[in-house]
C-alpha positions as CSV (number, residue, x, y, z in Angstrom):
1,M,114.6,14.6,-86.6
2,K,111.4,16.5,-85.8
3,Y,109.7,16.9,-82.8
4,Y,105.8,16.3,-82.7
5,K,103.3,16.9,-79.9
6,Y,100.0,15.0,-80.2
7,K,96.6,14.3,-78.5
8,A,95.2,10.8,-78.3
9,K,92.3,8.8,-77.3
10,K,93.7,5.8,-74.6
11,S,89.6,4.9,-74.1
12,P,86.5,6.5,-74.9
13,R,87.1,8.8,-71.5
14,E,90.6,9.2,-71.6
15,T,93.0,11.4,-73.3
16,V,96.8,12.0,-73.3
17,E,99.2,14.0,-74.6
18,G,102.6,14.1,-75.1
19,V,105.4,14.9,-77.5
20,L,107.8,12.6,-79.5
21,S,110.7,12.7,-82.4
22,A,109.9,11.2,-86.1
23,A,111.3,12.2,-89.2
24,T,107.8,12.7,-90.9
25,R,104.5,13.4,-89.5
26,E,103.4,9.4,-90.5
27,S,105.9,8.1,-88.8
28,A,104.9,10.0,-85.5
29,V,101.2,9.1,-86.3
30,S,103.0,5.1,-86.8
31,Q,104.3,5.5,-83.5
32,I,101.3,6.4,-81.4
33,N,99.4,3.8,-83.0
34,D,102.4,1.2,-81.9
35,L,101.8,2.6,-78.3
36,G,97.8,1.4,-78.8
37,L,96.4,5.3,-78.5
38,L,94.6,6.9,-80.7
39,P,95.6,10.2,-82.3
40,I,93.4,13.0,-82.5
41,D,95.7,16.0,-83.2
42,I,99.2,16.4,-84.3
43,H,101.5,19.4,-84.9
44,E,105.0,19.9,-85.1
45,V,106.9,21.7,-82.6
46,K,110.2,22.8,-81.8
47,T,110.9,21.7,-78.3
48,A,112.0,18.6,-77.6
49,A,110.4,18.6,-74.1
50,G,108.9,15.7,-72.8
51,V,109.4,13.6,-76.0
52,H,109.0,9.9,-76.2
53,T,112.1,7.7,-76.9
54,V,110.0,5.2,-78.3
55,K,111.7,3.0,-81.4
56,T,109.8,1.7,-84.3
57,E,110.6,-0.3,-87.1
58,H,107.5,0.9,-88.8
59,S,108.7,3.2,-91.2
60,A,106.4,6.1,-92.8
61,Q,103.9,4.6,-95.7
62,E,103.2,6.5,-98.4
63,G,99.1,7.8,-98.7
64,Q,97.6,6.2,-101.2
65,K,95.4,8.0,-103.5
66,V,91.5,7.5,-103.2
67,S,89.2,7.8,-105.5
68,S,86.5,10.9,-104.3
69,L,83.8,9.7,-102.5
70,N,82.1,12.8,-102.8
71,S,79.2,11.1,-104.4
72,V,78.4,8.5,-101.8
73,R,74.7,8.3,-100.5
74,L,74.3,5.7,-97.5
75,K,69.9,4.3,-97.1
76,P,69.0,5.5,-93.6
77,R,68.5,2.1,-92.1
78,D,72.1,1.3,-93.2
79,L,73.1,4.6,-91.3
80,V,71.4,3.7,-88.1
81,M,73.1,0.5,-87.6
82,F,76.2,1.7,-88.5
83,Y,76.0,4.2,-85.6
84,R,74.1,1.8,-83.1
85,Q,76.6,-0.7,-84.0
86,W,80.0,1.5,-83.8
87,G,78.5,3.3,-80.6
88,R,77.8,0.0,-78.8
89,M,81.5,-1.4,-79.4
90,L,82.9,2.1,-78.1
91,R,80.8,1.8,-75.0
92,A,82.0,-1.6,-74.6
93,G,85.7,-0.4,-73.9
94,I,87.3,-1.9,-78.0
95,P,89.5,0.7,-79.4
96,I,88.4,2.6,-82.3
97,L,90.4,0.9,-85.2
98,K,89.5,-2.4,-83.9
99,T,85.9,-1.5,-83.8
100,L,86.5,-0.1,-87.6
101,D,87.6,-3.6,-88.5
102,I,85.1,-5.0,-86.8
103,L,82.3,-3.4,-88.8
104,L,84.0,-3.5,-91.9
105,E,84.2,-7.5,-91.4
106,Q,80.8,-7.4,-90.7
107,T,79.0,-5.0,-93.1
108,E,78.0,-6.2,-97.0
109,A,76.8,-3.5,-98.5
110,A,79.5,-1.8,-100.6
111,R,78.7,1.4,-100.1
112,V,78.6,1.4,-96.2
113,K,82.5,-0.7,-96.9
114,A,83.6,2.2,-99.0
115,V,82.5,4.6,-96.4
116,I,84.0,2.8,-93.1
117,T,87.2,2.2,-95.4
118,R,87.7,5.5,-95.5
119,I,87.0,6.4,-92.5
120,R,89.8,3.9,-90.9
121,D,92.1,5.3,-93.1
122,D,91.7,8.8,-92.1
123,V,92.2,7.8,-88.4
124,K,95.0,5.6,-88.8
125,Q,96.8,9.3,-90.6
126,G,95.9,10.8,-87.4
127,H,92.7,12.7,-88.5
128,S,89.6,13.1,-86.5
129,V,86.5,11.1,-87.1
130,S,84.5,14.5,-87.9
131,A,87.2,15.5,-90.0
132,S,86.7,12.2,-92.5
133,A,82.8,12.6,-92.2
134,R,82.9,15.9,-93.4
135,K,84.5,14.1,-96.8
136,F,81.1,12.3,-97.6
137,P,78.5,15.2,-97.8
138,K,75.9,13.6,-99.4
139,A,76.3,10.4,-96.3
140,F,76.8,12.7,-93.3
141,L,75.0,15.8,-93.3
142,D,76.5,19.1,-91.5
143,F,74.1,18.2,-88.2
144,D,75.8,14.6,-87.9
145,V,79.4,16.1,-88.1
146,A,78.7,18.8,-85.9
147,L,77.3,16.1,-83.1
148,I,80.1,14.3,-84.0
149,Q,82.3,16.6,-83.3
150,A,81.1,17.9,-80.1
151,G,81.6,13.9,-79.1
152,E,84.7,14.0,-79.8
153,S,85.7,17.6,-78.4
154,V,84.4,15.9,-74.8
155,G,85.4,12.4,-75.0
156,K,81.9,10.8,-75.9
157,L,81.8,9.9,-79.4
158,H,80.2,6.6,-78.2
159,E,77.1,8.5,-76.6
160,T,76.8,11.0,-79.7
161,L,76.4,7.6,-81.8
162,L,73.6,5.9,-79.9
163,E,72.0,9.4,-79.6
164,L,72.6,10.0,-83.5
165,A,71.1,6.6,-84.2
166,R,67.9,6.9,-82.0
167,Y,67.6,10.4,-83.6
168,R,67.2,9.0,-87.4
169,E,65.7,5.9,-85.8
170,N,62.8,8.5,-84.5
171,Q,63.0,10.0,-87.7
172,L,62.7,7.1,-90.1
173,T,59.7,6.3,-87.6
174,F,58.2,9.5,-87.9
175,N,58.3,9.5,-91.2
176,S,57.4,5.7,-92.0
177,K,53.9,7.1,-90.1
178,L,53.4,9.7,-92.7
179,R,53.5,7.7,-96.1
180,S,51.5,5.2,-94.0
181,A,49.0,7.3,-93.3
182,I,48.9,9.0,-96.7
183,A,49.4,5.1,-98.5
184,Y,46.0,3.8,-98.2
185,P,44.1,7.0,-99.1
186,A,46.7,7.4,-102.3
187,F,46.0,3.6,-103.2
188,V,42.0,4.3,-102.9
189,F,42.1,7.0,-105.0
190,L,44.5,5.8,-108.0
191,V,42.4,2.6,-107.9
192,G,39.3,4.1,-108.2
193,T,40.7,6.8,-111.0
194,G,42.3,3.8,-113.0
195,T,38.8,2.1,-112.8
196,V,37.3,5.2,-114.1
197,Y,39.6,6.0,-116.8
198,Y,39.3,2.1,-118.0
199,M,35.4,2.2,-118.3
200,L,35.6,5.9,-120.0
201,A,38.5,5.0,-122.3
202,N,37.3,1.2,-123.4
203,V,34.4,0.2,-121.7
204,I,31.8,2.9,-122.5
205,P,32.9,3.2,-126.8
206,Q,31.7,-0.6,-126.8
207,F,28.3,0.0,-125.5
208,S,28.4,3.7,-127.8
209,L,28.4,0.7,-130.8
210,F,25.4,-1.2,-129.6
211,F,23.3,2.2,-128.8
212,Q,23.9,3.4,-132.8
213,D,23.0,-0.2,-134.0
214,L,19.7,0.3,-131.1
215,G,18.7,3.4,-133.9
216,Q,16.9,4.9,-130.4
217,E,17.6,8.1,-129.3
218,L,19.4,8.6,-126.3
219,P,18.4,9.6,-123.1
220,L,21.1,12.5,-122.1
221,A,22.4,11.3,-119.1
222,T,24.0,8.4,-122.0
223,R,24.4,11.4,-124.4
224,M,26.7,13.0,-122.2
225,L,28.2,9.9,-120.9
226,I,29.2,9.0,-124.8
227,A,30.9,12.3,-125.4
228,V,32.9,12.6,-122.5
229,S,34.0,8.5,-123.4
230,G,35.2,9.8,-126.6
231,Q,37.3,12.6,-125.3
232,F,38.9,10.6,-123.1
233,H,39.4,7.3,-126.1
234,L,40.7,10.0,-128.0
235,Y,43.1,12.1,-126.0
236,G,43.6,10.2,-123.0
237,L,46.9,8.4,-123.7
238,P,48.4,12.1,-125.0
239,G,47.1,13.1,-121.3
240,L,48.6,10.6,-119.2
241,I,51.9,11.3,-121.0
242,A,51.7,15.3,-120.9
243,A,50.6,14.9,-117.1
244,A,53.7,12.8,-116.6
245,A,56.2,15.0,-118.5
246,A,54.2,18.1,-116.6
247,C,55.3,16.4,-113.0
248,I,58.9,15.9,-114.6
249,L,59.0,19.7,-115.2
250,I,57.9,20.9,-112.1
251,R,59.9,18.6,-110.2
252,A,63.1,19.7,-112.2
253,S,62.2,23.4,-112.0
254,L,62.0,23.1,-108.1
255,K,65.6,22.9,-108.2
256,I,66.2,26.4,-108.5
257,Q,65.7,28.0,-104.8
258,K,63.3,30.8,-106.5
259,N,60.6,27.8,-107.7
260,R,61.4,26.3,-104.4
261,L,60.4,29.1,-102.4
262,T,57.2,29.7,-104.4
263,W,56.3,26.3,-103.9
264,H,56.6,26.1,-100.5
265,R,54.8,29.3,-99.6
266,F,52.0,27.8,-101.9
267,I,52.0,24.6,-99.6
268,L,52.1,26.6,-96.7
269,G,49.3,28.4,-97.9
270,L,46.7,25.6,-98.3
271,P,44.2,25.2,-95.6
272,W,45.0,22.7,-93.7
273,I,48.3,20.9,-95.9
274,G,49.4,23.9,-94.8
275,R,49.3,23.8,-91.1
276,V,50.2,20.1,-91.1
277,A,53.5,20.9,-93.2
278,A,54.7,23.8,-91.2
279,K,53.8,21.5,-87.7
280,A,55.8,19.3,-89.4
281,E,58.8,21.3,-89.4
282,I,58.4,23.2,-86.6
283,A,58.7,19.5,-84.9
284,R,61.8,18.7,-87.4
285,M,63.9,21.8,-86.8
286,T,63.1,22.0,-82.3
287,R,64.2,18.1,-82.1
288,T,67.0,18.5,-84.3
289,L,67.9,21.7,-82.1
290,E,67.4,20.4,-78.5
291,L,69.9,17.0,-79.8
292,L,72.5,19.6,-81.0
293,L,72.1,21.8,-77.8
294,G,72.1,18.6,-75.4
295,N,75.4,18.0,-77.0
296,G,77.3,20.6,-76.0
297,L,77.2,23.1,-79.5
298,S,76.5,26.9,-79.0
299,L,73.3,28.2,-80.4
300,M,75.1,29.7,-83.2
301,R,76.5,26.3,-84.3
302,A,73.1,24.5,-83.9
303,L,71.5,26.8,-86.6
304,Q,74.4,26.0,-89.1
305,A,73.3,22.4,-89.0
306,V,69.9,22.6,-88.4
307,I,69.7,24.3,-91.4
308,P,70.2,21.4,-93.8
309,V,67.8,19.5,-92.1
310,C,64.7,21.8,-92.8
311,K,62.6,20.5,-95.9
312,N,60.9,23.7,-96.6
313,E,62.9,26.9,-98.1
314,L,61.1,29.4,-96.1
315,F,61.7,27.7,-93.1
316,R,65.2,27.6,-94.4
317,Q,65.5,30.8,-95.3
318,N,64.3,32.3,-91.7
319,L,67.0,29.9,-89.7
320,K,69.7,31.6,-92.2
321,D,68.2,35.1,-91.0
322,C,68.2,33.8,-87.2
323,L,71.5,32.5,-87.6
324,K,72.5,36.1,-89.1
325,R,71.1,37.9,-86.4
326,V,72.5,36.0,-83.6
327,E,76.1,36.2,-85.6
328,E,75.3,39.9,-84.9
329,G,74.7,39.7,-80.9
330,G,70.3,39.5,-81.7
331,I,68.4,37.0,-79.8
332,F,66.5,34.0,-81.9
333,S,63.7,34.5,-81.0
334,E,63.6,37.9,-82.3
335,G,64.3,36.3,-85.9
336,L,61.7,33.9,-85.5
337,T,59.1,36.5,-84.8
338,Q,60.2,38.1,-88.1
339,S,59.3,35.7,-90.1
340,R,55.6,34.6,-88.8
341,L,56.1,31.0,-89.7
342,Y,55.7,30.3,-85.7
343,P,52.7,30.5,-83.9
344,S,52.7,32.7,-80.7
345,M,52.9,29.6,-77.9
346,V,56.1,28.5,-79.8
347,I,57.8,32.5,-79.8
348,Y,57.1,32.8,-76.3
349,L,58.5,29.4,-74.9
350,I,61.7,30.2,-76.9
351,R,61.8,33.7,-75.7
352,T,61.0,32.7,-72.4
353,A,63.6,29.8,-72.5
354,E,65.9,32.4,-73.8
355,E,65.8,34.7,-70.8
356,S,65.8,31.6,-68.1
357,G,68.8,29.6,-70.2
358,N,66.7,26.3,-70.3
359,L,66.5,26.7,-74.6
360,R,66.9,22.8,-74.6
361,E,64.5,22.1,-72.6
362,A,61.6,24.2,-74.2
363,V,62.7,23.1,-77.7
364,S,62.4,19.4,-76.3
365,E,58.9,20.5,-75.2
366,I,57.9,22.6,-78.3
367,A,58.8,19.1,-81.1
368,E,57.2,16.6,-78.4
369,W,54.3,18.7,-78.5
370,Y,54.4,19.1,-82.7
371,E,55.2,15.3,-83.2
372,S,51.9,14.3,-81.5
373,E,50.3,17.3,-83.5
374,V,51.3,16.0,-87.0
375,Q,50.6,12.4,-86.2
376,D,46.8,13.4,-84.7
377,S,46.1,15.4,-87.7
378,L,47.2,13.0,-89.9
379,Q,45.5,9.9,-88.0
380,M,42.4,12.3,-88.0
381,A,42.4,13.1,-92.1
382,T,43.4,9.6,-92.9
383,K,40.0,8.8,-91.3
384,M,38.3,10.9,-93.2
385,I,39.6,10.8,-96.5
386,E,39.0,7.4,-96.7
387,P,35.4,7.5,-96.8
388,I,35.1,10.3,-98.8
389,F,37.1,8.9,-100.9
390,I,34.9,5.5,-101.6
391,L,31.6,7.7,-101.6
392,L,32.9,9.9,-104.5
393,I,34.4,6.6,-106.3
394,G,31.1,5.2,-105.4
395,L,29.0,8.1,-107.2
396,V,31.0,8.2,-109.9
397,L,31.0,4.6,-111.0
398,G,26.9,4.4,-110.0
399,A,26.7,7.7,-112.6
400,I,28.2,5.6,-114.9
401,V,26.1,2.7,-114.6
402,V,22.9,4.5,-114.4
403,A,23.7,6.4,-117.5
404,L,24.7,2.9,-119.3
405,L,21.1,1.5,-118.0
406,L,19.0,4.3,-119.1
407,P,18.3,3.2,-122.4
408,V,17.8,-0.2,-121.6
409,F,15.4,1.2,-119.4
410,S,13.6,3.2,-122.2
411,M,13.9,0.5,-124.3
412,S,12.0,-1.8,-122.5
413,A,9.3,0.6,-121.4
414,A,8.8,1.1,-125.2
415,I,8.3,-2.8,-125.5
416,N,5.9,-3.0,-123.1
């Protein structure tokens, strides 16, 4: 008989410790479950001091082989609902295994069921929730795992899950506003471009045949329009195929880090788009950092979790440099200064916060400021782009119509 020291959850806010005897680790986990506890940590010890004499008729169960679920992805909305429902049930005092069973019954999405089943099985075997979530790298980011681990360590898993739900929902709302701001101008541009392409490739060639039958000299504008239309008619479809292939190749090339650095550097160098993209990255980074620091993580661990959240490769590289500097005993704000990606105001606020010990409050203020800046910039751009696109498309279509009518006017004047 062996002895195992354990640490287990009696409730979301209460943790107990003890020692019990069992033939195997699985048997020890089974005994702890029979006590109505949730095992967090179990390891073998040599002493029998404080051993429990709990008897159980449950024998150790053989672990079943589970297929790898490393490729499982969860939709953002599903992840928000999962965090919120789980956090609310834990806050109500329902045992963690019971909450997972309830979630499993209520969930319809197959991928979410697979994740919940794996987490439930791992928890039954004495593993932590964060350790189980780490097995799904494409469903739970390192940021999520770090927060869950922090919540478990202080007995506030329910609060962490609810904060994760709020954070993910705010990110979804922010991204939705970005897409909404771009959607209508993009729609106007695509419809207008498609209309012009259709006229040049299909409508104008019909008019050119009509003009040839007239046998009169055409105005310069009409001849130029017919020449452009002929090029579109011959090379329009191959051109579209080539453009689509180029987009696919560019997208594939961005999987290489060197190419991503070049592309993201180009984006940041654009006059207006670059400034908005940089503000969005700063807002995302500081908001994530604020949440991690607020849950008790050290700056070093928080930076490790923030790096995968950044979309721009230049910001990722800078955060890696900042992390290395902090590990060597340096200051976070010094690493930001070296990159030249951040405005002086951001660096000043973070440097002052590091000196006063209020880094979380500082990054929270920065996040709120830049989130508002990005939204205002996009709204203003949307109001400007819409009429500009409509005006440009109207001018192009108007020029086409005028070029088509000029021969008619010439013929009418000749008749008169």
